N, CA and C of each residue as an Amber inpcrd file, in Angstrom:
protein
   702
  13.7070000   6.9910000 -15.9080000  13.1800000   5.9880000 -14.9820000
  12.3140000   6.6730000 -13.9290000  11.2280000   5.9880000 -13.5510000
  10.3460000   6.5020000 -12.5150000  11.0950000   6.6900000 -11.2060000
  10.8600000   7.8240000 -10.5630000  11.3560000   8.0070000  -9.2040000
  10.1850000   7.8520000  -8.2460000  10.4780000   7.3470000  -7.0780000
   9.4430000   7.0030000  -6.1190000   9.5840000   7.8540000  -4.8770000
   8.4800000   8.3590000  -4.3900000   8.4500000   9.0230000  -3.0990000
   7.6800000   8.1530000  -2.1250000   8.1880000   8.0350000  -0.9220000
   7.4850000   7.2900000   0.1230000   7.3210000   8.2160000   1.3150000
   6.0780000   8.4430000   1.6880000   5.7820000   9.2860000   2.8460000
   5.2870000   8.3730000   3.9570000   6.1300000   8.2090000   4.9610000
   5.8780000   7.2600000   6.0370000   6.9950000   6.2470000   6.0660000
   7.7050000   6.1660000   7.1760000   8.8940000   5.3150000   7.2660000
   8.7080000   4.1490000   8.2180000   7.4480000   3.7420000   8.4110000
   7.1660000   2.5870000   9.2530000   7.4140000   1.2840000   8.5130000
   6.7190000   0.2340000   8.9150000   6.9910000  -1.0940000   8.3770000
   6.7500000  -1.1750000   6.8610000   5.5930000  -0.6970000   6.4170000
   5.2840000  -0.7820000   4.9810000   6.2090000   0.1290000   4.1840000
   6.4070000   1.3510000   4.6390000   7.2940000   2.2700000   3.9280000
   8.7000000   1.7170000   3.7880000   9.2060000   1.1190000   4.8580000
  10.5480000   0.5350000   4.8170000  10.5870000  -0.6710000   3.8810000
   9.5380000  -1.4840000   3.8910000   9.5030000  -2.6570000   3.0130000
   9.4640000  -2.2470000   1.5460000   8.6660000  -1.2390000   1.2150000
   8.6040000  -0.7730000  -0.1820000   9.9410000  -0.1630000  -0.5910000
  10.5750000   0.5800000   0.3040000  11.8880000   1.1400000   0.0000000
  12.9140000   0.0330000  -0.2170000  12.8050000  -1.0540000   0.5270000
  13.6990000  -2.2030000   0.3380000  13.5280000  -2.7810000  -1.0580000
  12.2810000  -2.9430000  -1.5010000  12.0270000  -3.4530000  -2.8480000
  12.5790000  -2.4990000  -3.9070000  12.3990000  -1.1980000  -3.6860000
  12.8870000  -0.2120000  -4.6490000  14.4100000  -0.2580000  -4.7530000
  15.0830000  -0.3660000  -3.6230000  16.5390000  -0.4660000  -3.6250000
  16.9790000  -1.6820000  -4.4270000  16.3660000  -2.8170000  -4.1910000
  16.7030000  -4.0390000  -4.9230000  16.5030000  -3.8700000  -6.4250000
  15.4440000  -3.1360000  -6.7960000  15.0810000  -2.9900000  -8.2110000
  15.8190000  -1.8510000  -8.8930000  16.6240000  -1.1060000  -8.1550000
  17.3470000   0.0150000  -8.7370000  16.5010000   1.2440000  -8.9680000
  15.4240000   1.3890000  -8.2130000  14.5300000   2.5400000  -8.3470000
  14.9330000   3.6040000  -7.3290000  15.2760000   4.7960000  -7.8110000
  15.6270000   5.8770000  -6.8910000  14.4070000   6.2810000  -6.0810000
  14.5960000   6.4170000  -4.7730000  13.4870000   6.6500000  -3.8530000
  13.8310000   7.7390000  -2.8550000  12.8670000   8.6160000  -2.6150000
  12.9840000   9.6220000  -1.5610000  12.0410000   9.2130000  -0.4380000
  12.6010000   8.9470000   0.7190000  11.8380000   8.5020000   1.8780000
  11.6790000   9.6670000   2.8500000  10.4540000   9.8590000   3.3430000
  10.1920000  10.9920000   4.2420000   9.2630000  10.5630000   5.3710000
   9.3340000  11.3110000   6.4470000   8.3740000  11.1410000   7.5410000
   8.1170000  12.5010000   8.1770000   7.2470000  12.5060000   9.1760000
   6.8620000  13.7780000   9.7950000   7.9560000  14.3580000  10.6810000
   8.9710000  13.5710000  11.0020000  10.0320000  14.0370000  11.9040000
  11.2090000  14.6770000  11.1730000  11.2130000  14.6090000   9.8570000
  12.2670000  15.2600000   9.0920000  13.3580000  14.3040000   8.6500000
  14.0980000  14.6700000   7.6000000  15.0990000  13.7650000   7.0210000
  16.2240000  13.3750000   7.9690000  16.5490000  14.2410000   8.9150000
  17.6420000  13.9090000   9.8340000  17.3050000  12.6860000  10.6980000
  16.0190000  12.4010000  10.8750000  15.6190000  11.2370000  11.6670000
  15.7700000   9.9290000  10.8810000  16.0630000  10.0380000   9.5890000
  16.1310000   8.8550000   8.7230000  17.5530000   8.5080000   8.3020000
  18.5450000   9.1850000   8.8700000  19.9340000   8.9900000   8.4460000
  20.3620000   7.5270000   8.5360000  20.1240000   6.8990000   9.6700000
  20.5440000   5.5100000   9.8440000  19.7360000   4.5710000   8.9460000
  18.4480000   4.8340000   8.8310000  17.5980000   3.9490000   8.0300000
  18.0170000   3.9480000   6.5680000  18.2380000   5.1200000   5.9820000
  18.5960000   5.1450000   4.5610000  19.9920000   4.5670000   4.3410000
  20.8690000   4.6990000   5.3160000  22.1950000   4.0880000   5.1980000
  22.0810000   2.5670000   5.1530000  21.1540000   2.0250000   5.9230000
  20.9300000   0.5790000   5.9190000  20.2500000   0.1170000   4.6430000
  19.3530000   0.9400000   4.1060000  18.5910000   0.5370000   2.9230000
  19.4570000   0.4890000   1.6720000  20.3370000   1.4580000   1.4910000
  21.2100000   1.4460000   0.3240000  21.2410000   2.7630000  -0.4150000
  22.1120000   2.8270000  -1.4300000  22.4050000   4.1050000  -2.0650000
  21.3190000   4.6250000  -2.9950000  20.3160000   3.8150000  -3.3010000
  19.2070000   4.2760000  -4.1390000  18.1260000   4.9810000  -3.3330000
  18.2240000   4.9160000  -2.0190000  17.2180000   5.5200000  -1.1470000
  17.8380000   6.6990000  -0.4150000  17.1980000   7.8480000  -0.5240000
  17.6770000   9.0360000   0.1720000  16.5810000   9.5780000   1.0740000
  16.9920000  10.2730000   2.1130000  16.0350000  10.9110000   3.0130000
  15.6710000  12.2830000   2.4770000  14.4090000  12.6340000   2.6020000
  13.9650000  13.9430000   2.1450000  12.8590000  14.4760000   3.0160000
  12.4300000  15.6740000   2.6920000  11.2730000  16.2410000   3.3800000
  10.0050000  15.6390000   2.7890000   8.9010000  15.8350000   3.4650000
   7.6140000  15.3660000   2.9450000   7.3370000  16.0000000   1.5850000
   7.6260000  17.2730000   1.4290000   7.4020000  17.9440000   0.1440000
   8.2640000  17.3520000  -0.9520000   9.4990000  16.9960000  -0.6300000
  10.3890000  16.3950000  -1.6280000   9.8970000  15.0100000  -2.0430000
   9.4440000  14.2240000  -1.0910000   8.9000000  12.9090000  -1.4350000
   7.6290000  13.0510000  -2.2630000   6.8090000  14.0270000  -1.9250000
   5.5530000  14.2380000  -2.6420000   5.7560000  14.7250000  -4.0700000
   6.9430000  15.2120000  -4.3820000   7.2220000  15.7420000  -5.7200000
   7.6840000  14.6710000  -6.7080000   7.8110000  13.4170000  -6.2730000
   8.3100000  12.3620000  -7.1500000   7.2130000  11.8640000  -8.0940000
   7.6160000  11.0300000  -9.0600000   6.6780000  10.5970000 -10.1010000
   5.4920000   9.8260000  -9.5310000   5.7650000   8.8890000  -8.6470000
   4.7390000   8.1150000  -7.9580000   5.0280000   8.2000000  -6.4720000
   3.9780000   8.3440000  -5.6790000   4.1330000   8.5150000  -4.2390000
   3.3660000   7.4150000  -3.5180000   4.0450000   6.7240000  -2.6100000
   3.3860000   5.7880000  -1.7060000   3.1360000   6.5300000  -0.4020000
   1.8560000   6.6530000  -0.0510000   1.4720000   7.3370000   1.1880000
   1.1160000   6.2660000   2.2040000   1.9470000   6.1180000   3.2170000
   1.7660000   5.0450000   4.1790000   1.8480000   5.6020000   5.5950000
   0.7910000   6.3100000   5.9490000   0.6440000   6.9320000   7.2580000
  -0.7200000   6.5300000   7.8050000  -0.9500000   6.6570000   9.1050000
  -2.2510000   6.2700000   9.6580000  -3.3970000   7.0450000   9.0180000
  -4.5730000   6.4330000   8.9950000  -5.7390000   7.0570000   8.3800000
  -6.0470000   8.4190000   8.9880000  -5.9470000   8.5360000  10.2990000
  -6.2630000   9.8240000  10.9210000  -5.3160000  10.9180000  10.4260000
  -4.0560000  10.5620000  10.1580000  -3.0910000  11.5310000   9.6460000
  -3.3260000  11.8100000   8.1670000  -3.7060000  10.7880000   7.4160000
  -3.9690000  10.9720000   5.9870000  -5.1190000  11.9420000   5.7600000
  -6.1040000  11.9250000   6.6350000  -7.2680000  12.8200000   6.4750000
  -6.8850000  14.2840000   6.6780000  -5.7710000  14.5240000   7.3690000
  -5.3010000  15.8900000   7.6050000  -4.1210000  16.2710000   6.7260000
  -3.6750000  15.3410000   5.8760000  -2.5090000  15.6070000   5.0390000
  -2.8600000  16.6630000   3.9920000  -1.9590000  17.6320000   3.7320000
  -2.2670000  18.6840000   2.7610000  -2.4190000  18.1320000   1.3420000
  -3.6430000  18.1710000   0.8430000  -3.9480000  17.5460000  -0.4420000
  -3.2000000  18.1950000  -1.6010000  -2.9200000  19.4750000  -1.4890000
  -2.2720000  20.1740000  -2.6020000  -0.8750000  19.6280000  -2.8860000
  -0.2170000  19.0420000  -1.8930000   1.1270000  18.5050000  -2.1060000
   1.1260000  17.3430000  -3.0950000  -0.0130000  16.6550000  -3.2130000
  -0.0810000  15.4570000  -4.0440000  -0.8760000  15.6660000  -5.3330000
  -1.2820000  16.8800000  -5.5920000  -2.0560000  17.1530000  -6.8060000
  -1.2600000  16.7710000  -8.0480000  -1.8900000  16.0080000  -8.9340000
  -1.2620000  15.5980000 -10.1770000  -0.3930000  14.3610000 -10.0680000
  -0.1540000  13.8770000  -8.8570000   0.7080000  12.7110000  -8.6560000
  -0.1150000  11.4230000  -8.6050000   0.4770000  10.3270000  -9.0810000
  -0.0900000   9.0100000  -8.8060000   0.2540000   8.6760000  -7.3640000
  -0.7650000   8.4710000  -6.5510000  -0.5820000   8.2320000  -5.1180000
  -1.1130000   6.8470000  -4.7850000  -0.2410000   5.9850000  -4.2920000
  -0.6520000   4.6650000  -3.8120000  -0.7940000   4.7620000  -2.3020000
  -2.0370000   4.6920000  -1.8420000  -2.3470000   4.8780000  -0.4220000
  -2.5480000   3.5250000   0.2440000  -1.9330000   3.3330000   1.4020000
  -1.9630000   2.0340000   2.0870000  -2.9290000   2.0020000   3.2710000
  -3.7660000   3.0100000   3.4200000  -4.5510000   3.1790000   4.6500000
  -5.5370000   2.0490000   4.9180000  -5.6480000   1.6970000   6.1840000
  -6.7210000   0.8650000   6.7180000  -7.3610000   1.6000000   7.8920000
  -8.6020000   1.2220000   8.1930000  -9.3630000   1.8780000   9.2550000
  -9.3360000   1.0300000  10.5200000  -8.7100000   1.5910000  11.5690000
  -8.6870000   0.9650000  12.8880000  -9.2800000   1.9660000  13.8810000
 -10.5320000   1.7950000  14.2950000 -11.1700000   2.7880000  15.1730000
 -10.4110000   3.0610000  16.4640000  -9.7340000   2.0510000  17.0020000
  -9.0030000   2.2730000  18.2480000  -7.8670000   3.2590000  18.0680000
  -7.3890000   3.4020000  16.8350000  -6.3140000   4.3510000  16.5250000
  -6.8530000   5.6160000  15.8690000  -7.8060000   5.4540000  14.9570000
  -8.2630000   6.5570000  14.1010000  -9.4920000   7.2800000  14.6190000
 -10.1270000   6.7420000  15.6950000 -11.3990000   7.2960000  16.1270000
 -12.5280000   6.7730000  15.2350000 -13.7590000   6.9300000  15.6740000
 -14.8880000   6.4640000  14.8830000 -15.1370000   7.4110000  13.7190000
 -15.3690000   6.8310000  12.5520000 -15.6540000   7.5970000  11.3390000
 -17.0030000   7.1210000  10.8250000 -18.0690000   7.9040000  11.0050000
 -19.4210000   7.4350000  10.7080000 -19.6110000   6.9270000   9.2730000
 -19.0000000   7.5970000   8.2980000 -19.1880000   7.1910000   6.8990000
 -18.6160000   5.8040000   6.6300000 -17.5820000   5.4230000   7.3990000
 -17.0090000   4.0860000   7.2560000 -17.7910000   3.0670000   8.0800000
 -18.1880000   3.4550000   9.2890000 -18.9420000   2.5390000  10.1470000
 -20.2450000   2.0940000   9.4970000 -20.8490000   2.9710000   8.7120000
 -22.1240000   2.6630000   8.0610000 -21.9590000   1.9320000   6.7330000
 -20.7220000   1.7480000   6.3040000 -20.4180000   1.1710000   4.9830000
 -20.9250000   2.0430000   3.8290000 -21.1890000   3.3280000   4.1030000
 -21.5590000   4.2380000   3.0200000 -20.3740000   4.5030000   2.1040000
 -19.1730000   4.4680000   2.6630000 -17.9510000   4.7030000   1.8950000
 -16.9110000   3.6530000   2.2430000 -16.0350000   3.3870000   1.3040000
 -14.8200000   2.6400000   1.6070000 -13.7490000   3.6280000   2.0670000
 -12.6990000   3.1140000   2.6640000 -11.5760000   3.9790000   3.0510000
 -11.0450000   4.7060000   1.8200000 -10.9510000   4.0010000   0.7090000
 -10.4170000   4.5970000  -0.5160000 -11.3040000   5.7260000  -1.0270000
 -12.6150000   5.5460000  -0.9620000 -13.5270000   6.6190000  -1.3890000
 -13.3870000   7.8330000  -0.4750000 -13.2900000   7.5880000   0.8180000
 -13.1530000   8.6860000   1.7740000 -11.9020000   9.5040000   1.4880000
 -10.7710000   8.8370000   1.2870000  -9.5120000   9.5560000   1.1040000
  -9.3590000  10.1210000  -0.2970000  -9.8870000   9.4640000  -1.2950000
  -9.7830000  10.0310000  -2.6470000 -10.5540000  11.3470000  -2.7380000
 -11.6350000  11.4630000  -1.9740000 -12.3800000  12.7300000  -1.9360000
 -11.5650000  13.8260000  -1.2560000 -10.7130000  13.4280000  -0.3060000
  -9.8360000  14.4070000   0.3520000  -8.7120000  14.8430000  -0.5710000
  -8.1180000  13.8740000  -1.2870000  -6.9680000  14.1870000  -2.1380000
  -7.4150000  14.6110000  -3.5360000  -8.1280000  15.7120000  -3.5670000
  -8.6150000  16.2520000  -4.8310000  -7.4270000  16.6090000  -5.7260000
  -7.4570000  16.1220000  -6.9650000  -6.3740000  16.4130000  -7.8940000
  -5.3070000  15.3490000  -7.9570000  -5.2620000  14.4470000  -6.9740000
  -4.2950000  13.3450000  -7.0110000  -4.8450000  12.2080000  -7.8580000
  -3.9540000  11.3960000  -8.4020000  -4.3380000  10.2000000  -9.1570000
  -4.3260000   9.0390000  -8.1550000  -5.4290000   8.8440000  -7.4860000
  -5.4860000   8.0070000  -6.2910000  -5.5910000   6.5220000  -6.6260000
  -4.7440000   5.7250000  -5.9640000  -4.7490000   4.2650000  -6.0860000
  -4.6520000   3.6730000  -4.6820000  -5.4370000   2.6400000  -4.4200000
  -5.3650000   1.9130000  -3.1490000  -4.4620000   0.6950000  -3.3270000
  -3.5160000   0.4830000  -2.4100000  -2.6420000  -0.6790000  -2.5380000
  -1.7460000  -0.8630000  -1.3260000  -1.0850000  -2.0070000  -1.2580000
  -0.1720000  -2.3740000  -0.1710000  -0.8660000  -2.4500000   1.1840000
  -2.1880000  -2.4730000   1.2190000  -2.8950000  -2.4110000   2.4990000
  -3.3340000  -3.7630000   3.0330000  -3.2130000  -4.8200000   2.2260000
  -3.7480000  -6.1050000   2.6750000  -2.6620000  -7.1700000   2.8400000
  -1.4310000  -6.7350000   3.0290000  -0.3210000  -7.6670000   3.1730000
   0.5760000  -7.2180000   4.3190000   1.0990000  -8.1810000   5.0620000
   2.0540000  -7.8580000   6.1270000   3.3340000  -7.3140000   5.5080000
   3.8980000  -6.2960000   6.1200000   5.0960000  -5.6550000   5.5640000
   6.2200000  -6.6650000   5.3520000   6.3790000  -7.5910000   6.2770000
   7.4870000  -8.5480000   6.1730000   7.3810000  -9.4320000   4.9430000
   6.1480000  -9.6100000   4.4330000   5.9520000 -10.4900000   3.2860000
   6.2990000  -9.8190000   1.9550000   6.3820000  -8.5040000   1.9290000
   6.7120000  -7.8150000   0.6720000   8.0980000  -8.2050000   0.1600000
   9.1550000  -8.0820000   0.9460000  10.4590000  -8.5150000   0.4360000
  10.5870000 -10.0290000   0.3400000   9.8640000 -10.7750000   1.1770000
   9.9620000 -12.2330000   1.1400000   9.4030000 -12.8150000  -0.1560000
   8.3370000 -12.2300000  -0.6690000   7.6280000 -12.8180000  -1.8030000
   7.9490000 -12.1760000  -3.1470000   8.6640000 -11.0830000  -3.1780000
   8.9950000 -10.4360000  -4.4550000   9.8120000 -11.3840000  -5.3290000
   9.4790000 -11.4250000  -6.6240000  10.1560000 -12.3070000  -7.5700000
  10.3300000 -11.5850000  -8.9110000  11.3080000 -12.0070000  -9.7210000
  11.4620000 -11.4150000 -11.0580000  10.2540000 -11.7420000 -11.9410000
  10.0360000 -10.9340000 -12.9480000   8.9630000 -11.1850000 -13.9090000
   9.1530000 -12.5530000 -14.5420000   8.0550000 -13.2890000 -14.6390000
   8.1100000 -14.6080000 -15.2530000   8.3990000 -15.7410000 -14.3020000
   8.7560000 -15.4480000 -13.0690000   9.0360000 -16.5030000 -12.0940000
   7.7560000 -17.3070000 -11.8350000   7.8400000 -18.6390000 -11.7770000
   6.6320000 -19.4510000 -11.6120000   5.9400000 -19.2450000 -10.2720000
   6.6630000 -18.7790000  -9.2760000   6.0710000 -18.5620000  -7.9550000
   5.8980000 -17.0750000  -7.6550000   5.7110000 -16.2810000  -8.6970000
   5.5220000 -14.8460000  -8.4780000   4.1480000 -14.5820000  -7.8610000
   4.1130000 -13.6850000  -6.9020000   2.8770000 -13.3090000  -6.2290000
   2.3040000 -12.0330000  -6.8340000   1.0740000 -11.7480000  -6.4450000
   0.3810000 -10.5520000  -6.9260000  -0.1060000  -9.7210000  -5.7490000
  -0.2970000  -8.4510000  -6.0180000  -0.9180000  -7.5260000  -5.0810000
  -2.1290000  -6.8980000  -5.7610000  -3.0770000  -6.4470000  -4.9570000
  -4.2980000  -5.8410000  -5.4720000  -4.1480000  -4.3310000  -5.4700000
  -4.5780000  -3.7090000  -6.5680000  -4.6150000  -2.2550000  -6.6770000
  -6.0340000  -1.8420000  -7.0430000  -6.5390000  -0.7950000  -6.4060000
  -7.8720000  -0.3030000  -6.7100000  -7.8620000   1.1700000  -7.0510000
  -8.6160000   1.5490000  -8.0900000  -8.6980000   2.9520000  -8.4740000
  -9.8560000   3.1580000  -9.4410000 -10.3590000   4.3850000  -9.4880000
 -11.2940000   4.7970000 -10.5360000 -10.5580000   5.3410000 -11.7500000
  -9.2460000   5.4540000 -11.6660000  -8.4120000   6.0960000 -12.6840000
  -7.6120000   5.0070000 -13.4040000  -8.0110000   4.6750000 -14.6260000
  -7.3890000   3.5620000 -15.3520000  -5.9140000   3.8190000 -15.6300000
  -5.5630000   5.0490000 -15.9760000  -4.1560000   5.3450000 -16.2610000
  -3.3120000   5.2410000 -15.0010000  -3.8490000   5.7240000 -13.8860000
  -3.1100000   5.6160000 -12.6210000  -2.9060000   4.1560000 -12.2400000
  -3.9130000   3.3170000 -12.4700000  -3.7700000   1.8890000 -12.2110000
  -2.6410000   1.2890000 -13.0480000  -2.6020000   1.6860000 -14.3220000
  -1.5650000   1.1670000 -15.2180000  -0.1790000   1.5760000 -14.7460000
  -0.0330000   2.8220000 -14.3460000   1.2760000   3.3030000 -13.8950000
   1.6820000   2.6500000 -12.5790000   0.7300000   2.4810000 -11.6700000
   1.0420000   1.8240000 -10.4030000   1.4070000   0.3620000 -10.6330000
   0.7040000  -0.2960000 -11.5510000   1.0090000  -1.6930000 -11.8560000
   2.3960000  -1.8330000 -12.4690000   2.7910000  -0.8770000 -13.2960000
   4.1330000  -0.9190000 -13.8840000   5.2040000  -0.7950000 -12.8000000
   4.9700000   0.0610000 -11.8210000   5.9110000   0.1740000 -10.7090000
   6.0030000  -1.1450000  -9.9520000   4.8600000  -1.7410000  -9.6180000
   4.8790000  -2.9850000  -8.8630000   5.5510000  -4.1100000  -9.6450000
   5.3750000  -4.1100000 -10.9590000   6.0710000  -5.0990000 -11.7820000
   7.5850000  -4.9520000 -11.6210000   8.0510000  -3.7110000 -11.6320000
   9.4800000  -3.4500000 -11.4230000   9.9300000  -3.9060000 -10.0410000
   9.0620000  -3.7750000  -9.0570000   9.4060000  -4.1300000  -7.6750000
   9.2920000  -5.6300000  -7.4030000   8.7710000  -6.3860000  -8.3760000
   8.7420000  -7.8360000  -8.2050000   7.3740000  -8.4520000  -8.0010000
   6.3140000  -7.7480000  -8.3970000   4.9570000  -8.2130000  -8.1320000
   4.0590000  -8.0990000  -9.3590000   3.2380000  -9.1200000  -9.5880000
   2.1110000  -8.9940000 -10.4980000   1.0150000  -8.2010000  -9.7930000
  -0.0030000  -7.8050000 -10.5410000  -1.0850000  -7.0290000  -9.9290000
  -2.4440000  -7.5230000 -10.4060000  -3.4260000  -7.3410000  -9.5450000
  -4.8240000  -7.5970000  -9.8660000  -5.5640000  -6.2810000  -9.6960000
  -6.1140000  -5.7150000 -10.7740000  -6.7850000  -4.4240000 -10.6630000
  -8.2360000  -4.5450000 -10.2070000  -8.6360000  -3.6300000  -9.3600000
 -10.0440000  -3.4240000  -9.0110000 -10.3680000  -2.0190000  -9.5060000
 -11.2150000  -1.9250000 -10.5280000 -11.3690000  -0.6440000 -11.2220000
 -12.5110000   0.2120000 -10.6860000 -12.7810000   0.0770000  -9.3970000
 -13.7800000   0.9140000  -8.7380000 -13.4160000   1.0600000  -7.2760000
 -13.2860000   2.2900000  -6.8120000 -12.9920000   2.5030000  -5.3930000
 -14.1250000   2.0040000  -4.5050000 -15.3330000   1.9810000  -5.0430000
 -16.4710000   1.4860000  -4.2770000 -16.3550000  -0.0070000  -3.9820000
 -15.5090000  -0.7130000  -4.7330000 -15.3420000  -2.1490000  -4.5460000
 -14.0890000  -2.5020000  -3.7480000 -13.3690000  -1.4960000  -3.2960000
 -12.1200000  -1.7890000  -2.5770000 -12.3500000  -2.3290000  -1.1690000
 -13.6060000  -2.3630000  -0.7220000 -13.8970000  -3.0430000   0.5450000
 -13.4790000  -4.5100000   0.4790000 -13.3900000  -5.0410000  -0.7250000
 -13.0960000  -6.4650000  -0.9000000 -11.7070000  -6.8430000  -0.3790000
 -10.8140000  -5.8650000  -0.2500000  -9.4930000  -6.1910000   0.2960000
  -9.1020000  -5.2680000   1.4470000 -10.1310000  -4.7650000   2.1600000
  -9.8720000  -4.0420000   3.3960000  -9.6330000  -5.0370000   4.5340000
  -9.2400000  -4.5160000   5.7010000  -9.0730000  -5.3870000   6.8520000
 -10.4090000  -6.0030000   7.2640000 -10.3300000  -7.1510000   7.9180000
 -11.4760000  -7.9710000   8.3280000 -12.1310000  -8.7110000   7.1690000
 -11.4650000  -8.7780000   6.0150000 -11.9530000  -9.6050000   4.9170000
 -11.0010000 -10.7760000   4.6900000 -11.4310000 -11.6840000   3.8090000
 -10.6240000 -12.8620000   3.4900000  -9.3230000 -12.5050000   2.7730000
  -9.2510000 -11.2940000   2.2360000  -8.0620000 -10.8600000   1.4930000
  -7.0190000 -10.1890000   2.3810000  -7.3470000  -9.9690000   3.6310000
  -6.4570000  -9.2160000   4.5090000  -5.3790000 -10.1300000   5.0790000
  -4.2670000 -10.2120000   4.3740000  -3.1250000 -10.9860000   4.8350000
  -3.1920000 -12.4670000   4.5630000  -4.3930000 -13.0410000   4.5820000
  -4.5540000 -14.4980000   4.5540000  -3.9440000 -15.1610000   3.3150000
  -4.1200000 -14.6110000   2.1050000  -3.5600000 -15.3070000   0.9320000
  -2.0500000 -15.4800000   0.9830000  -1.3690000 -14.6660000   1.7720000
   0.0890000 -14.6910000   1.8160000   0.6420000 -15.4650000   3.0160000
  -0.2350000 -16.0520000   3.8130000   0.1970000 -16.7920000   4.9960000
   0.3500000 -18.2690000   4.6650000   1.4430000 -18.8490000   5.0800000
   1.6940000 -20.2640000   4.8600000   1.0000000 -21.0590000   5.9650000
  -0.1430000 -21.6730000   5.6100000  -0.9330000 -22.3940000   6.6100000
  -0.1900000 -23.6020000   7.1580000   0.7770000 -24.0910000   6.3970000
   1.5330000 -25.2690000   6.8440000   2.7640000 -24.8950000   7.6580000
   2.9530000 -23.6210000   7.8950000   4.1430000 -23.1670000   8.6020000
   4.1700000 -23.6890000  10.0350000   5.3490000 -24.0360000  10.4840000
   5.5350000 -24.4190000  11.8900000   6.1340000 -23.2840000  12.7110000
   6.2730000 -22.1270000  12.0690000   6.8270000 -20.9670000  12.7560000
   5.7750000 -20.3800000  13.6850000   5.9620000 -20.4000000  14.9970000
   4.9400000 -19.8840000  15.9190000   4.7150000 -18.3880000  15.7820000
   5.6750000 -17.6870000  15.2020000   5.5030000 -16.2540000  15.0040000
   4.7730000 -15.8850000  13.7330000   4.4250000 -16.8790000  12.9260000
   3.6760000 -16.6050000  11.7020000   4.4520000 -15.8250000  10.6720000
   5.7610000 -16.0060000  10.6280000   6.5870000 -15.2160000   9.7290000
   6.6500000 -15.7760000   8.3090000   6.3390000 -17.0480000   8.1450000
   6.4960000 -17.6730000   6.8370000   5.4140000 -17.2120000   5.8670000
   5.8190000 -17.0220000   4.6240000   4.8970000 -16.5510000   3.5970000
   4.7430000 -17.6020000   2.5110000   3.6370000 -17.5160000   1.7730000
   3.4400000 -18.3650000   0.6120000   3.0430000 -17.4800000  -0.5630000
   3.3650000 -17.8900000  -1.7820000   2.9800000 -17.0920000  -2.9500000
   1.4550000 -17.0430000  -3.0980000   0.9690000 -15.9310000  -3.6060000
  -0.4560000 -15.7740000  -3.9230000  -0.5410000 -15.2270000  -5.3510000
  -0.9630000 -16.0580000  -6.2610000  -0.9600000 -15.7020000  -7.6800000
  -2.1280000 -14.8090000  -8.0490000  -2.1020000 -14.3010000  -9.2730000
  -3.2170000 -13.5150000  -9.8060000  -4.5090000 -14.3210000  -9.7190000
  -4.4640000 -15.5900000 -10.1310000  -5.6730000 -16.4230000 -10.1220000
  -6.2210000 -16.5990000  -8.7160000  -5.3380000 -16.8220000  -7.7410000
  -5.7710000 -16.9880000  -6.3520000  -6.4650000 -15.7290000  -5.8430000
  -5.8850000 -14.5750000  -6.1280000  -6.4640000 -13.3230000  -5.6370000
  -7.7710000 -12.9860000  -6.3480000  -7.8520000 -13.2550000  -7.6450000
  -9.1050000 -12.9950000  -8.3640000 -10.2420000 -13.8250000  -7.7800000
  -9.9770000 -15.0870000  -7.5020000 -11.0120000 -15.9460000  -6.9290000
 -11.4310000 -15.4420000  -5.5540000 -10.4570000 -15.0510000  -4.7490000
 -10.7670000 -14.5510000  -3.4080000 -11.5430000 -13.2400000  -3.4650000
 -11.1880000 -12.3750000  -4.3780000 -11.9200000 -11.1090000  -4.5330000
 -13.3740000 -11.3510000  -4.8990000 -13.5910000 -12.2720000  -5.8200000
 -14.9540000 -12.5510000  -6.2700000 -15.8210000 -13.0860000  -5.1420000
 -15.2230000 -13.8230000  -4.2070000 -15.9840000 -14.4130000  -3.1260000
 -15.9200000 -13.6590000  -1.8170000 -15.3550000 -12.4660000  -1.8250000
 -15.1720000 -11.7220000  -0.5770000 -16.5090000 -11.3290000   0.0580000
 -16.5110000 -11.2870000   1.3800000 -17.6790000 -10.8740000   2.1490000
 -17.3830000  -9.5340000   2.8100000 -18.3070000  -8.5930000   2.6850000
 -18.0530000  -7.2640000   3.2530000 -18.0900000  -7.3010000   4.7700000
 -17.1160000  -6.6870000   5.3810000 -17.0210000  -6.6570000   6.8320000
 -18.0810000  -5.7290000   7.4350000 -18.5120000  -6.0430000   8.6330000
 -19.3750000  -5.1560000   9.4050000 -18.4810000  -4.1450000  10.0900000
 -18.1830000  -3.0670000   9.3780000 -17.1790000  -2.1150000   9.8640000
 -17.6380000  -1.4480000  11.1500000 -18.9450000  -1.2140000  11.2910000
 -19.4400000  -0.5730000  12.4920000 -19.2030000  -1.3750000  13.7570000
 -19.0370000  -2.6910000  13.5990000 -18.7670000  -3.5450000  14.7530000
 -17.2890000  -3.6460000  15.0810000 -16.4720000  -3.0470000  14.2580000
 -15.0200000  -3.1230000  14.4660000 -14.6400000  -2.3210000  15.7120000
 -13.7910000  -2.9080000  16.5430000 -13.3600000  -2.2320000  17.7540000
 -11.8700000  -1.9330000  17.7750000 -11.0970000  -2.5820000  16.9120000
  -9.6520000  -2.3540000  16.8860000  -9.2270000  -1.7700000  15.5530000
C-alpha cells in the first residue's frame, strides 16, 4: 500500500492527514519544528499517522508539500528527487514577497516550483479548496455526491499516481496535463474555492460546503479567466 508523507502541518496538511487516517493510509507528518512538536496532533489524528522528520516524510511513496511559497522556493530539492510530489502552493505577495516571473504571468506557480524541484515528479493540487472542505466533502467511490479535485502536471504517470491516491482519500480528479495551464485554478480565479461553497448556506462563517463534480470543474476550467497577478496585493 502507498505510504504518504506530508510536509507541513497547517490546515491543509492536517486535513489531508485526516483523510488518510480515515482511508487507512499510513502517513508520516512533518514540519520545520520537528516531530516532538506534533505529538498531540498525531495522537488526535489516529494510529495511521505518525510524526517524523522532514527527511522521513520526504522518503515516502507520495509526498504532499504544503508550506508557504517562499519556503518552498528554499526547500532542498534533492530530498524530493524521484518522488511524486503534490504541491499546494499559492502566491500571496503580502506573505511571499513580489516574484517578478509570477507578476508578469510569464510563469505559473507550478512552473516556477517544478523548475526548482529538479528530479521530482511534480503535481499541483489541493491549492484551490478550503482545508475544512476536504474532510466535509470526501465520499466513497461511486457515491452520487462525490466531489472532484483538480491536479496539474506535465508528468502523465505522476498524475495517474496522484489521482489514485485521491481516489483512495475520497475524491474524483480532473487532470490538467500542462503546468502552463495551472493558472486556471490558482487563487483569484473562478476555481479558487468557489465550486465548493454552498451559495444557499445561511452559515455566516461560510463553513458549509457543496459537492463539485468532475463535470462542474471541467466546465469551470474551460471558462476560467487568468488573474492579473501583478495587481495582486494579498
